[in-house]
N, C-alpha and C positions, 0 to 999 in steps of 0.2 A: 302667171308667173315665170318667174325666169327658167330657160332651160337649162339646168345643172349638168354640166359633161362632169360629176365625179361622184366621190361615194360621201355618204352619211360624214364618215372622219374628216374630213375635210371643211367641216360646219363646226368643230370644236375651235372654243377660241383660242386654244396653244396653235392651232393650226392657218391663222387666221394670219394672209402675209401681205400687211398696203404699200405701196410705193407711192412717189411722189405723186401719181397721176388719179389717186382714188383707184386704182385698178389693181385683183387679185393675181398673183401670179400665178395662180390656177387656172383653167379654164373652164370661165365662165360668159356664156351667153346671155344675152337681154333681148328679148323683142320690142322694144321703145326703149329710149332715153331717161325719163321716166319712170321707167318700171327699175333702173337703173338706180337711179336715186332714189327709190324709195329702198330699195333693197336695201344699200347700205346704210342710208337713213335709219332705217331700223334694226340690224345688228351692229351696227355700231352701238346703240343704245344699250344692246344685252351685253357687246363687252366690254365697254366703256361707264360703268352703274354712275348712275348719277348721285353725288349725296346729298342730303337737305339738312339743313338748321333750325331749330326752333331759339323764338325768345327766349329759354331758358339756359344757365349754364348748362355744362355736363353734370349729370347726374344718374342715377339708378332706382328703379321703381321695384320693389319689395311686392312681391304676387303674393297673393293666400297659398299657403304651398297644400300637396295632396300627400298627408301626411296616413292613407289607411289606401288598399285597394276602392272600398267601398266610397271613400269619402268626395262629395261635389262641392258640398258645403261648405264653412267654417263659420265660426264666432270671435270675435275679440274681451275676451274675459273681461283683459286689467292689461293696460299698456306701465311696463317699469320702466320707460323712456318718454322723456316730453321733446316737444320740438326745440331746436338748440343745445339736446345734451349730444355731446360725444359718447360715440359708443367707440369701444375696445372690445378686438377678437375677443370672444368668452361669455360678454356681458347679453344679460337676457332683455330683449329687446320687447315682448309682450306673451302675455299669454293666451295661445289659444285655443279654443272648445274646437274637435272635433267629431265625430262619430264615434268615438272609443272612449278619450278622456281630454284632460286640458294638457295642453304641449306647449314647455315652457321653450320659446322661441330665442333660439341661442344665434348671435351673428358671430360669420367668421373672419369678415374686416375688420381695421378701423376704417369710422368714416363720422358723421354727422347726421342726426336726424331733423330732414328738414322742416318736412311736412305730414303727420298724420291726418289719411283720409278717411278714417272710419274711427268714431270714439268709443271708448270702452263701452260694451253692452250691448256692440250692433251683431246682430246675426244674420243668416243668410246670406253671407259672402260667398260669391262664387270662385273655384276654382280656380287659380291664375289672374284673379282680378288684384289689381294693384291693390295695397293698404296702407302704404307711408313711400314715402320720396328720401333717400339720401343723399349725402352728397361730400365732394371730397376735399372742400373747403368752407370755413367758418363763414367766411365771408361773403359767402354762396346764399346762405342761410335765408337772408331777408327777403331774397328776391323770389321767393314759393309762397311767400305770405299769402299771394291769394290763387294760388295753385289746388286744384280739384280735380277729381277723378275723371273727370270729364276733356280737362285742360290733358292727362293723358294719356286718354285715346285719342286725342284728336292730333298729338304731336308725337307721338310716339312712333310710329312705323313709318311716314313721309314727311312728317311737318308740313302737310297743307290740311288746309282746313276743308272740309265737308260740303261739298255743294247742297245746296239746299232748291237747286231748280232741277227740272225732272233729268231721270236718269239719262246719260248718254252715252252710249257704248253699242249702235246698231247705225246701217245705214241704211238707205232708202231700202231695202230690198228685207231690212230686217235680221241681218247676220248682225251676229256678236262677234267683235275684232277684240282677241285675248289674246298673248301672248304664252305659248306651250308650257312655261313655267306657272303663270297666273291659273291657264286650266289645271294645273295639277292638283294646285293646293288648294282650289276651289273644289274638287272631286275628294280630296282627303279632309276638309273643313265642311263639305255637308252645306256649303253655302254657294245658292245657286248666281249665276254669273249676269243674271238678267236682272239682278237686284243691284248689279254696283255700278258707280258712276266710275267711268277707264277717265285717268289722269295722263295718259302715255300719250303720242304723236295722233292725233284726230281720233281722241276720246278712245284710244284702245286703251283693256285691261293689262294693266301689269298683277305681278305676284303683288308688290307693293300695298294694292289699291286692295287684293283679295285680304292678305294679313289687317290691315283694316279696319276693314269688314269682320274678319271676327273677332277682334277685339273690341269694337263696338258692339256687336253680339253679346258676347260676354259679359261687358259691362251696363247691359241695358236691367237686369231686374234691379228690383228697389229692396235692400236691406233693411231690417227693421228693427227697432232700438227698446232693449226690454223695458218698460216704465221701471220709475225706483222703486227699491226696497222696503218693507216694511219689516218681515219678520224674516228670520233665518231657521232651515233645517239642516243639523251636523250632517256630513257625509264623505266620504275619503276616495280618492280612487287616483291612480297615475300611470303613467308607462313610458319607453323610452323609444323613441323614434330617431330617422335621419330626414330629414328636411332639407331642401334642396330651394335655391342657388345660395340662399344664406346662413343657412342650419350647417351645423354637423351631427353626431350622435348626440341626440339632444333627451337632455332629464326631463321627462314628464310629471307634470309636479301637476296632482289634481286638486282640486277646489276642497278646502277648508272645509265650506259651508256652500251648501246650496240655498241660489234666492227665492224667497217665496214672497209674492207679490199679492198684498191682502186687496181683495175687492169688495169694497163694504157692501153687505145685503140690510134688508128692513130691518134682520134680528143680526145682524152680521155673524150670523151660525153658521159661513163656511169660508175658505180662502182658495184663490185658485194659483196654483204653483204652476210656472214658466216651466216650458219642458226645454230639459239641455238636450245638445243634439248626440247626445247619448241615448237619452232615453228616444229620440225621435225615429234613431237611424234601427232601434229595436223594433219598434210600433210596425215602420215602414217594412224593415225585412219578414214579421211574421205575418204578417198580414199578404205578402206575395205570396209567402210558402203555403199561406191556409187556401188563397184564392189561385192561384196559378198549381200549383203540385195535387197531383191527386193521391191523396194518401190513401192506405189501408194499415189496420193494425196486426199482429199476431201476439198472443201473448203464450207464454208455458211458463210453469211453476218447477224448479231447479230444487234440486236435496242438497243442502249443503251442509251435512252432519260431517264427514269426510274433510271437506275443505277448511273447517273449524277448528280439525284436530290437525290437520296440518300446516296452519295458519301460527295455532299455539305451537307448534313444537318449533317450527321457525323462527318464532318468535325468541323462544327460551336461549335459542342458539345465537342469536344475533349480539348479545355482550352492549346493550342497547346503542349498536351503530345502525341501527334501522328498527323500524315496527311495523310490518305488512300489516294493511287494511283489508276488509272484504272489497274493496273498492280496485284493489290492486289487482286482485285473483280476474276481477272482471274482467278489465282494460286487457291484461294477460289473456284470458282467455276470447276475446272479442278481437286478439290482433289477429291468433291464430286461427279462428275460423272464418276472418277475412282472408286469409292464404288460402285457406281449404275452398272456401267457394267466390273465389274474386269478384263476381259478377256485383255482388253486394259493394264491394270496392271501388265505385265507379260514380258517373255523375253523368247527367243530363245538359247535352248541347241540342241546337236548335237543329243542327244538321246529325250529329252524332252521339254517341256514347262513347265517353272516355273513362278507360278505364287505367287504375292507376299501377303502376309497378315497383310503388311503396307502400307501406301500411302507417298512416299517420293519423294517430286519435288526438279529437280533442274533447276535452272535459269541462265539463260545464260547471264554471264556479259562482255564485251566487254575491257580488258585493252590493255597499249600499247606495254607489253609482249606477248599477242597472248590473246585468250579465255577462260573463263575461266567458270564452270559449278559449283556454289557453290550450296550446300544441304539446302533444307528445310524440315526437319525430318517431317514426321505424321501430314502432312497437314491438312489432314480433320479433323482432332482432334481440329485443332487450331480458333482462332477468327479473325477478320480481322484485327483487332488490332494487336497480337500477328504477323501474317503474316506479316503488314507492319512495324512495328518494328525489327521484324527478316530481311526483305529483306534491310533495313536501314543498318543496321548493317553489314549485307554482302558484301555488297556495298562500304564502310566506309574501309570495310580491305582489300577488292580485292584491290581500289585505293592508301591503305599505305601499300599493301604489308604484309601482318597479315593475312591470312587464313590460318588454321590449317587441321591436318589430317581430323579432321571430318566434317569440313566446306566441302572438295573437295572429300568426300565418295561417287558413283553415286548411285543415285536414280533408280524408278521404271519409270520416267516419267520425261519429260524435256520439258520447256517454254524457247522459244525464242522472245522477242518481240520487233521489229523497229518502232515501230510508231512514235517512239519520234522523230524520223529522216525522219517523212513525207512519209514512205514509206505504199501504199497502199495494198499489197500481196506480200507474199513470200513464199516461198517452203524449208522449213529448211529441212539439213539433220539428219536422225538418228543418235540421239549415242548409238551407243552400248554397253554394252547389252541390250539395253531397244528395245522394242519394238515400241515406238513412240515418235513422237517432235511435238507440235504445235507451230504454227507460227503465231505472231498474229501483225498484219496491225494498222491503224492508223485510227483514226471514222473523217469522213467525213460527210458533210452536206448531204443528198440526197432529191430527191424527192420521194417518195412515194403514192402509192395508198393505201386508206379505200374504206372496202367496209360494208355500216350499214346493221341494219336487215333487209330492205324492199330492198339490192341487187343493192342502189344506189353509183356509186365511189364517192370517195372526195380524192381530191389532197393533201399533208403537208410534210411539210421538216420533216426530223427525222435525228440523227446522228447516223449513220451506222459503226459497226465495223467489217473488214473481216477478220475472221483466216480459216488457214489451217494446215489439219492433216496430217502429213505424214507419214505412217503406213507400218510395217515389214509383206508383206502378208503370210508370213509363219507362224506367229504368228495370225494377226487378219484380219479376211475377210472385203469383204468393205461392207458389212452389217452391221458387229458390228461398225467400222468404224460410218459410218452413225448414228448408236443408241447412239454411246457415243456423237458426235456433235448435235445431237436432245438434251441429256440431256444438253450439255453443255451451248444451246440456249435458252434452259429452266431457267437456275439458272441465266444467264448472262440475261435475258430480265424478269425477276423476280424477282429480289437483295433481297426482304424482306425472300425468300425462302434460302439464304443464313448465315441467323442469327437464325435460328430456329436450 
């Protein structure tokens, strides 16, 4: 290695100062002439990057976007544009099935659709994998007739063909030669440098080699295509998201029908319904939750007689501007209980427990396409009227398929209410990464015993609501969960406290 008599800042490209004799104006000494030549050769490569050219004209690949935090794969439900079509800013290019809904993929620039890499009906496409190619000039369209996803992988990074020969990146002692940028890129991508062919001087691995390997790894899984359908069953849902790089705030159009693939049996007694991405994600998250989170359950009965009186009185004063439901009081009481017992307002991380400073509550709403949990942000700071109007708006948007990305954010607590279906009591599955979820049952008349100051017992009827708190024992101990339910019960049975 050269004996460098200078500081690290001298090796930033802006500090390079070559003269006609290929020497630095700064003081650097070398042990041998060959050492100097190798040093200059390597550093010239880093200061003056090489440009690579492919056999295809200038083009842009459209990657599968990540339209939600939990999305790792997507599918192409329908292409709105075909190969050769002109695309204008604002045009819908295709419909992408995400883990939440079906999104209209909207273009932001004018271009031409040169090649569709995955036909309609394809699922299991990794996020970041190219799904189509666009060009700026119409005469370039024909040049992509034989273009494939493998062509995209081999030409998008360095424009060099991948070698099928054994990997060459080591010297005789087994040392791997790689540039600092390549080492950083490999560490961030989780790629082993020992598995990469170097294309730099003396088989040295450069950053472009690492990026090429990452692109190849992402393109490796084989996508599957849904078979032709023979029956349909109706369903609706939509949402609104912002996708990059070629999408802006997009309107999500939920499919008007779900494909049902009939699999003939000996007596044609059943049909197999292909899984949508939404159903796959619901199944995956619930399975992970039950298998990895140590659930335990706490139940308590709440007398809601006073609450029902207060609700009726406030609704009479609303002049039709709003209508409070029992669930609105449950949301407000939960929010105040979370503020009082902040340990419940937390989530589990592998190295820490994260306690949230805001109380954001998800409310479970069932739709034909699956279960949605839109968000009521800062629920503890909202009044009953604001909560009622917010929940009503979210319910309407869910039914109309107009939930946006902010509506689908994950909060710190979830409420699931099946009381309107006559369910007395149930235990809900925790919505990760949250630590708790509250299951709310219906109200029913029960006979209760009241004891007066003299110790005499009397019997009367009361409206009782049973709620069950599902807790993550890693975050919330049993005593803490009981304290939270006690605080919740106090707010529900004395609803005037909710108005303070």
